[in-house]
C-alpha positions as CSV (number, residue, x, y, z in Angstrom):
1,M,-22.1,-17.2,4.3
2,K,-18.6,-15.9,3.5
3,R,-19.1,-13.2,6.2
4,L,-20.2,-15.7,8.7
5,L,-17.2,-18.0,8.0
6,F,-14.9,-15.1,8.5
7,L,-16.5,-14.0,11.6
8,I,-16.0,-17.6,13.1
9,V,-12.4,-17.5,12.2
10,A,-11.8,-14.0,13.4
11,V,-13.5,-14.5,16.8
12,G,-11.7,-18.0,17.0
13,W,-8.4,-16.3,16.5
14,L,-9.0,-13.6,19.1
15,A,-10.3,-16.1,21.5
16,Q,-7.1,-18.2,21.5
17,P,-5.1,-18.2,24.8
18,A,-2.2,-15.8,25.0
19,H,0.5,-18.5,24.6
20,A,-1.0,-19.5,21.3
21,Q,-0.8,-16.0,19.9
22,Q,2.7,-15.3,20.8
23,G,4.4,-14.0,17.7
24,R,1.2,-13.7,15.9
25,V,1.1,-10.7,13.6
26,L,-2.2,-9.0,13.0
27,T,-1.9,-7.3,9.6
28,F,-3.7,-4.2,8.5
29,D,-5.9,-6.0,6.1
30,E,-7.0,-8.6,8.7
31,A,-7.9,-5.8,11.1
32,L,-10.1,-4.1,8.5
33,R,-11.8,-7.5,7.5
34,I,-12.4,-8.4,11.1
35,A,-14.1,-5.0,11.8
36,R,-16.3,-5.2,8.8
37,A,-17.5,-8.6,9.7
38,T,-17.9,-8.2,13.4
39,H,-18.4,-4.6,14.5
40,P,-21.6,-4.0,16.4
41,Q,-22.1,-0.5,14.9
42,L,-22.2,-2.1,11.5
43,Q,-24.6,-4.7,12.7
44,V,-26.9,-2.0,14.1
45,A,-26.7,0.0,11.0
46,H,-27.7,-2.9,8.8
47,A,-30.6,-3.9,11.1
48,Q,-31.8,-0.2,10.9
49,S,-31.7,-0.5,7.1
50,E,-33.7,-3.5,7.3
51,V,-36.3,-1.9,9.4
52,A,-36.7,1.0,7.1
53,D,-36.9,-1.4,4.1
54,A,-39.6,-3.3,5.9
55,R,-41.5,-0.2,6.7
56,A,-41.5,0.8,3.1
57,Y,-43.3,-2.6,2.2
58,E,-45.7,-2.0,4.9
59,S,-46.7,1.3,3.5
60,R,-47.2,-0.5,0.0
61,A,-49.6,-3.0,1.6
62,A,-52.3,-0.4,1.8
63,L,-52.2,-0.1,-2.2
64,L,-53.0,-3.9,-2.6
65,P,-56.1,-5.7,-2.1
66,Q,-57.2,-6.5,1.4
67,V,-58.9,-9.9,2.0
68,S,-60.1,-11.1,5.3
69,G,-62.2,-14.1,6.4
70,T,-64.3,-14.5,9.6
71,A,-66.1,-17.5,11.1
72,S,-68.5,-17.1,14.0
73,Y,-70.9,-19.2,16.2
74,Q,-73.6,-17.6,18.1
75,R,-76.1,-19.2,20.6
76,T,-79.1,-16.6,20.9
77,T,-82.6,-16.2,22.1
78,N,-85.4,-15.4,19.6
79,N,-87.6,-13.0,21.5
80,F,-89.4,-10.2,19.7
81,P,-91.4,-7.1,21.0
82,S,-95.1,-7.2,20.8
83,G,-97.0,-5.2,18.3
84,G,-95.7,-3.6,15.2
85,S,-94.4,-5.5,12.2
86,S,-91.3,-7.5,11.3
87,V,-90.0,-7.7,7.9
88,G,-87.4,-10.2,6.8
89,T,-86.8,-13.8,6.4
90,N,-88.7,-16.1,8.6
91,T,-88.8,-19.9,8.6
92,G,-90.8,-21.9,11.0
93,T,-94.2,-21.5,13.0
94,A,-95.2,-19.0,15.6
95,T,-98.2,-20.0,17.9
96,G,-100.0,-18.2,20.6
97,T,-103.1,-15.9,20.7
98,G,-103.5,-15.6,17.1
99,T,-101.4,-17.9,14.9
100,A,-99.1,-17.0,11.9
101,T,-97.5,-19.5,9.8
102,N,-94.8,-19.0,7.3
103,T,-92.8,-21.4,5.4
104,G,-90.1,-20.4,3.0
105,T,-88.5,-17.0,2.3
106,G,-90.3,-13.8,2.0
107,T,-91.9,-11.1,4.1
108,T,-94.0,-11.7,7.0
109,T,-96.1,-9.2,8.9
110,S,-97.6,-10.0,12.1
111,T,-99.7,-8.0,14.5
112,G,-100.9,-9.1,17.9
113,T,-99.4,-11.0,20.8
114,T,-97.4,-14.2,20.2
115,G,-96.2,-16.7,22.6
116,S,-92.8,-15.0,22.7
117,N,-94.0,-11.7,23.9
118,H,-93.3,-12.6,27.6
119,G,-89.7,-13.5,26.7
120,S,-88.1,-17.0,26.8
121,F,-84.6,-18.2,27.5
122,D,-84.9,-20.8,24.7
123,T,-82.0,-20.3,22.3
124,S,-81.0,-21.4,18.9
125,N,-77.6,-21.8,17.0
126,Y,-76.4,-19.3,14.4
127,F,-73.3,-19.9,12.3
128,Q,-71.7,-17.4,9.9
129,F,-68.9,-17.7,7.5
130,R,-67.7,-14.6,5.6
131,V,-65.0,-13.5,3.2
132,T,-64.5,-9.8,2.5
133,A,-62.3,-8.2,-0.1
134,S,-61.6,-4.5,-0.4
135,Q,-59.3,-2.4,-2.8
136,L,-58.4,1.2,-2.5
137,I,-59.2,2.9,-5.8
138,Y,-58.1,6.6,-5.3
139,D,-57.2,8.8,-2.3
140,F,-55.6,11.8,-3.8
141,G,-52.0,10.5,-3.3
142,Q,-52.3,9.9,0.5
143,T,-51.3,6.2,0.4
144,T,-48.9,6.4,-2.7
145,G,-47.2,9.4,-0.9
146,K,-46.6,7.6,2.2
147,W,-45.2,4.7,0.2
148,N,-42.9,6.8,-1.8
149,A,-41.8,8.6,1.4
150,A,-41.0,5.3,3.1
151,K,-39.1,4.0,0.0
152,T,-37.0,7.2,0.1
153,T,-36.3,7.0,3.8
154,A,-35.2,3.4,3.3
155,R,-32.6,4.7,0.8
156,S,-31.5,7.4,3.2
157,Q,-30.9,4.7,5.9
158,S,-28.9,2.7,3.5
159,D,-26.7,5.7,2.8
160,S,-26.3,6.1,6.6
161,E,-25.3,2.5,6.7
162,S,-22.5,3.2,4.2
163,R,-21.3,6.2,6.2
164,T,-21.1,4.0,9.4
165,A,-18.9,1.5,7.4
166,Q,-16.7,4.4,6.3
167,Q,-16.4,5.7,9.8
168,V,-15.6,2.2,11.2
169,S,-12.9,1.8,8.6
170,F,-11.4,5.0,9.6
171,N,-11.3,4.2,13.2
172,V,-9.6,1.0,12.5
173,R,-6.9,2.8,10.3
174,A,-6.3,5.4,13.1
175,A,-6.2,2.8,15.7
176,Y,-3.9,0.4,13.7
177,Y,-1.5,3.4,12.8
178,N,-1.4,4.4,16.5
179,A,-0.5,0.7,17.5
180,A,2.1,0.6,14.9
181,A,3.5,3.9,16.1
182,T,3.7,3.0,19.7
183,Y,5.4,-0.3,18.6
184,A,8.1,1.7,16.9
185,L,8.4,3.8,20.0
186,V,9.0,0.7,21.9
187,K,11.9,0.0,19.7
188,V,13.3,3.6,20.1
189,A,13.1,3.2,23.9
190,Q,14.7,-0.3,23.7
191,D,17.5,1.0,21.6
192,G,18.0,4.0,24.1
193,L,18.2,1.5,27.0
194,T,20.7,-0.7,25.2
195,N,22.9,2.4,24.5
196,Q,22.6,3.6,28.1
197,E,23.6,0.1,29.3
198,A,26.7,0.3,27.0
199,H,27.5,3.7,28.3
200,L,27.2,2.4,31.8
201,V,29.9,-0.3,31.1
202,Q,32.2,2.3,29.6
203,A,31.7,4.7,32.5
204,Q,32.5,1.8,35.1
205,G,35.6,1.1,33.2
206,F,36.8,4.7,32.9
207,V,36.1,5.3,36.7
208,R,38.0,2.2,37.7
209,A,40.8,3.4,35.5
210,G,40.8,6.9,37.0
211,T,40.2,8.5,33.6
212,Q,36.7,9.7,34.6
213,P,35.3,11.0,37.9
214,E,32.8,9.1,39.9
215,I,30.1,11.6,39.0
216,A,30.3,10.1,35.5
217,L,29.3,6.6,36.9
218,A,26.4,8.3,38.9
219,Q,25.2,10.1,35.8
220,A,25.3,6.8,33.7
221,L,23.3,5.0,36.4
222,T,20.7,7.7,36.3
223,N,20.6,7.8,32.5
224,R,20.0,4.0,32.5
225,A,17.2,4.3,35.1
226,T,15.5,6.9,33.1
227,A,15.7,4.8,29.9
228,R,14.2,1.9,31.6
229,V,11.2,4.0,32.7
230,Q,10.9,5.4,29.2
231,L,10.9,1.7,27.9
232,I,8.1,0.7,30.4
233,T,6.1,3.7,29.5
234,A,6.3,3.0,25.8
235,Q,5.4,-0.8,26.4
236,N,2.4,0.3,28.3
237,A,1.4,2.9,25.6
238,H,1.6,0.0,23.1
239,D,-0.5,-2.3,25.0
240,V,-3.2,0.4,25.5
241,A,-3.1,1.1,21.8
242,K,-3.7,-2.5,21.0
243,A,-6.6,-2.6,23.3
244,Q,-8.0,0.5,21.6
245,L,-7.5,-1.5,18.2
246,N,-9.6,-4.3,19.5
247,Q,-12.3,-1.8,20.4
248,A,-12.1,-0.2,17.0
249,M,-12.5,-3.6,15.4
250,G,-15.5,-4.3,17.5
251,V,-14.1,-7.5,19.2
252,E,-13.1,-8.6,22.6
253,G,-10.0,-10.6,23.0
254,P,-6.3,-10.6,24.3
255,I,-3.7,-8.2,23.1
256,D,-0.8,-10.5,22.8
257,Y,-0.2,-10.0,19.1
258,Q,2.0,-7.8,17.2
259,V,1.2,-5.2,14.4
260,E,3.1,-4.7,11.3
261,V,4.2,-1.3,9.8
262,P,1.8,-0.5,7.1
263,V,2.4,0.8,3.9
264,V,0.3,4.0,3.4
265,D,0.2,5.1,-0.2
266,P,-0.5,8.8,-1.1
267,V,-4.3,9.4,-1.5
268,P,-5.1,10.4,-5.1
269,G,-5.5,14.2,-5.4
270,E,-4.1,14.8,-1.9
271,D,-2.1,17.8,-3.4
272,K,-5.1,19.4,-5.1
273,S,-6.9,22.4,-3.5
274,T,-10.2,22.0,-1.5
275,D,-12.3,23.5,-4.4
276,E,-10.8,20.8,-6.8
277,L,-11.7,18.0,-4.2
278,L,-15.1,19.2,-3.2
279,P,-17.2,18.1,-6.1
280,T,-15.7,14.5,-5.7
281,A,-16.6,14.5,-1.9
282,I,-20.1,16.0,-2.6
283,K,-21.0,13.2,-5.0
284,A,-19.4,10.4,-2.8
285,R,-20.4,11.3,0.7
286,P,-23.3,9.0,1.7
287,D,-24.2,11.3,4.7
288,L,-25.1,14.2,2.4
289,Q,-26.9,11.9,0.1
290,A,-28.9,10.6,3.1
291,L,-30.0,14.1,3.9
292,A,-31.0,14.7,0.3
293,D,-33.0,11.5,0.4
294,Q,-34.7,12.6,3.7
295,I,-35.6,15.9,2.0
296,R,-37.3,14.0,-0.9
297,A,-39.1,11.7,1.5
298,Q,-40.4,14.8,3.4
299,E,-41.7,16.3,0.1
300,F,-43.7,12.9,-0.6
301,T,-45.0,13.3,3.0
302,I,-46.2,16.8,2.5
303,G,-48.0,15.5,-0.6
304,A,-49.6,12.6,1.3
305,T,-50.6,14.9,4.0
306,R,-52.3,17.3,1.9
307,G,-54.4,14.4,0.4
308,G,-56.3,14.3,3.7
309,Y,-58.3,17.3,2.6
310,Y,-60.0,15.1,-0.1
311,P,-62.0,11.9,-0.1
312,G,-60.9,8.4,-0.5
313,L,-62.6,5.7,-2.9
314,S,-62.7,2.1,-2.2
315,A,-64.4,-1.0,-3.5
316,I,-65.6,-3.7,-1.3
317,M,-67.1,-7.1,-1.9
318,S,-68.5,-9.6,0.7
319,L,-69.6,-13.2,0.4
320,S,-71.2,-14.8,3.4
321,D,-72.7,-18.2,4.3
322,A,-74.9,-18.3,7.4
323,G,-77.7,-20.3,9.1
324,P,-78.9,-22.2,12.0
325,A,-76.8,-25.3,11.5
326,V,-73.6,-26.1,9.4
327,D,-75.6,-28.2,7.1
328,N,-78.4,-25.6,6.7
329,L,-76.7,-22.4,5.5
330,A,-77.7,-19.8,3.0
331,W,-75.3,-17.7,1.2
332,N,-75.4,-14.0,0.3
333,W,-73.1,-11.6,-1.5
334,Y,-72.8,-7.8,-2.0
335,G,-70.6,-5.4,-3.6
336,M,-70.1,-1.8,-2.6
337,L,-68.2,1.4,-3.6
338,S,-67.4,3.5,-0.5
339,L,-66.6,7.2,-0.6
340,T,-65.1,8.5,2.6
341,W,-64.6,12.2,3.1
342,P,-63.2,13.6,6.4
343,I,-65.2,16.9,6.3
344,F,-64.0,18.3,9.5
345,G,-61.5,16.8,11.8
346,G,-60.7,19.7,14.2
347,G,-58.1,21.2,11.9
348,I,-55.7,18.4,12.3
349,T,-54.9,18.1,8.6
350,N,-53.9,21.8,8.5
351,E,-51.5,21.3,11.3
352,Q,-50.1,18.1,10.0
353,V,-49.3,19.9,6.6
354,R,-47.8,22.8,8.5
355,E,-45.6,20.4,10.6
356,A,-44.6,18.6,7.5
357,R,-43.4,21.8,5.8
358,A,-41.5,23.0,8.8
359,T,-39.7,19.7,9.0
360,A,-38.7,20.0,5.3
361,I,-37.1,23.3,6.1
362,V,-35.3,21.9,9.0
363,L,-33.8,19.1,6.8
364,R,-32.8,21.6,3.9
365,G,-31.0,23.6,6.6
366,Q,-29.3,20.4,7.8
367,Y,-28.3,19.7,4.3
368,E,-26.5,23.1,3.8
369,I,-24.8,22.7,7.3
370,Q,-23.5,19.3,6.1
371,H,-22.4,20.7,2.9
372,Q,-20.3,23.2,4.7
373,Q,-19.0,20.5,7.1
374,I,-17.8,18.5,4.2
375,R,-15.8,21.5,2.9
376,L,-14.3,21.9,6.5
377,D,-13.5,18.2,6.7
378,L,-11.7,18.4,3.3
379,E,-9.8,21.6,4.3
380,Q,-8.7,20.2,7.6
381,A,-7.5,16.8,6.1
382,R,-5.7,18.4,3.3
383,L,-3.9,20.9,5.4
384,A,-3.1,18.0,7.9
385,V,-1.6,16.0,5.2
386,R,0.6,19.0,4.1
387,A,1.8,19.7,7.5
388,A,2.5,15.9,8.1
389,K,4.6,15.7,4.9
390,A,6.7,18.7,6.0
391,S,7.1,17.3,9.6
392,E,8.1,14.0,8.3
393,E,11.0,15.6,6.2
394,A,12.2,17.9,9.1
395,T,12.1,15.1,11.7
396,H,13.9,12.8,9.4
397,E,16.7,15.3,9.1
398,A,16.7,16.0,12.7
399,A,17.0,12.2,13.4
400,V,20.1,11.9,11.0
401,N,21.8,14.7,12.6
402,A,21.0,13.5,16.1
403,R,22.5,10.1,15.3
404,E,25.6,11.7,13.9
405,Q,25.9,13.9,17.1
406,L,25.6,10.8,19.4
407,R,28.3,9.0,17.2
408,L,30.6,12.1,17.7
409,A,29.9,12.3,21.4
410,E,30.6,8.6,21.9
411,G,33.9,8.9,19.9
412,R,35.0,11.9,22.2
413,Y,34.0,10.0,25.3
414,Q,36.0,7.0,24.3
415,A,38.9,9.1,23.5
416,G,38.7,10.7,27.0
417,V,38.0,14.2,25.8
418,G,34.3,14.0,26.3
419,N,32.2,13.7,29.5
420,M,29.2,11.7,30.6
421,I,26.9,14.8,30.5
422,E,27.7,15.6,26.9
423,L,27.1,11.9,26.0
424,G,23.9,11.8,27.9
425,D,22.5,14.9,26.2
426,S,23.4,13.5,22.9
427,Q,21.6,10.2,23.7
428,V,18.6,12.2,24.8
429,A,18.6,14.3,21.7
430,M,18.8,11.1,19.5
431,T,16.0,9.4,21.3
432,T,13.8,12.4,21.2
433,A,14.5,13.0,17.3
434,S,13.8,9.2,16.6
435,A,10.4,9.4,18.5
436,Q,9.5,12.7,16.6
437,E,10.3,10.9,13.3
438,V,8.1,8.0,14.2
439,Q,5.3,10.2,15.3
440,A,5.6,12.3,12.2
441,H,5.4,9.3,9.8
442,F,2.3,7.9,11.5
443,S,0.7,11.3,11.7
444,L,1.0,11.4,8.0
445,A,-0.7,8.0,7.7
446,T,-3.5,9.3,10.0
447,A,-4.0,12.5,8.0
448,R,-4.3,10.5,4.8
449,A,-6.9,8.2,6.5
450,Q,-8.8,11.4,7.5
451,L,-8.7,12.6,3.9
452,V,-10.0,9.3,2.7
453,L,-12.9,9.6,5.1
454,A,-13.7,13.2,4.1
455,L,-13.7,12.2,0.5
456,G,-16.3,9.4,1.3
457,Q,-14.1,6.5,0.4
458,L,-13.7,3.3,2.2
């Protein structure tokens, strides 16, 4: 119920008109909650888990008593062949050449020709009501093996659902960090344009005063136009990033909202070696556990398939009530033990066992491949975090120096000892360094998110 209420609120917010969302900030936690409540991949994964769980209970049904009831009505002729004898239950009178009369229940033997020998379309009613119950007693593990395999497969699907949730969370993190990065780059571009407009005003004044040549004004106009293009490009990239964030959350809606700058804490153990992190990841990764469950399920399947070489024992009981009229019925009951043994089926059981064993080998190979993939995931994520940390420090230093370079260039230009080319170069260097600093910061955030995914965490 809480998930449904949040889904309604989330979709309602995204469905608001653009003017209603101006200034609305989508927080990082909100983005994660929306994705976990609405993303179609999670809905599909959960439905697949429900399917696997239902199939497990379907497999269990064969181990429980089976009870069925039937009711039938028949309108039939009563013609018998001539000669021979009939043994059974007879009630009534038969007349013709030779007369046999029998009233009650017993055995009637008649020889000769009766009036029905020539056939007649005279019909009579026959009603039958029957309840039959059966119970499997033992079948050398065929049914129990299928049930255990189905239960283990259901656990495997549940593990796959957990991995899907982790992947969706990572996609939201990466998309949100990208949107926040592009928003910061818009600010960098806006600051660059503001500075270029201020430089243009200065250049106009210096040219009018004759302290700078006209080329300085042309250079300032070019720099301002370039800064405008950079701002337009940055704004477009930010809008695209928010559209990608919507997709990562699994929703359709407007992009007229803002994102905040998230606080990304270090991942516990991010400075450890891959060998130190690997046991934690092996234990936590649900995709590896899913493969382990599939291997166990296949082992149950092999046992169940081998049971096809042997007989199955069942107990059957039936109770019926039948007769020519609903108010004239006779009941009967029987119980039976049934032993069914497929003596020869064209060799199908041999091939089914061979197939099941080969499938188990495939699954074990996939498990080893995934084990190696987890190690690679950890190695890549850990190295990415290390590189991003170093880049963040280096780009911060470069940004500080670039800002100081621009300050000095502006002072020289105002004092009349610098020129517009020097000032423009300093502005470009500052804008570039600021953009690199932003990208390095969010690269570190994304690398940490990748490490969280590699460790099998939400």
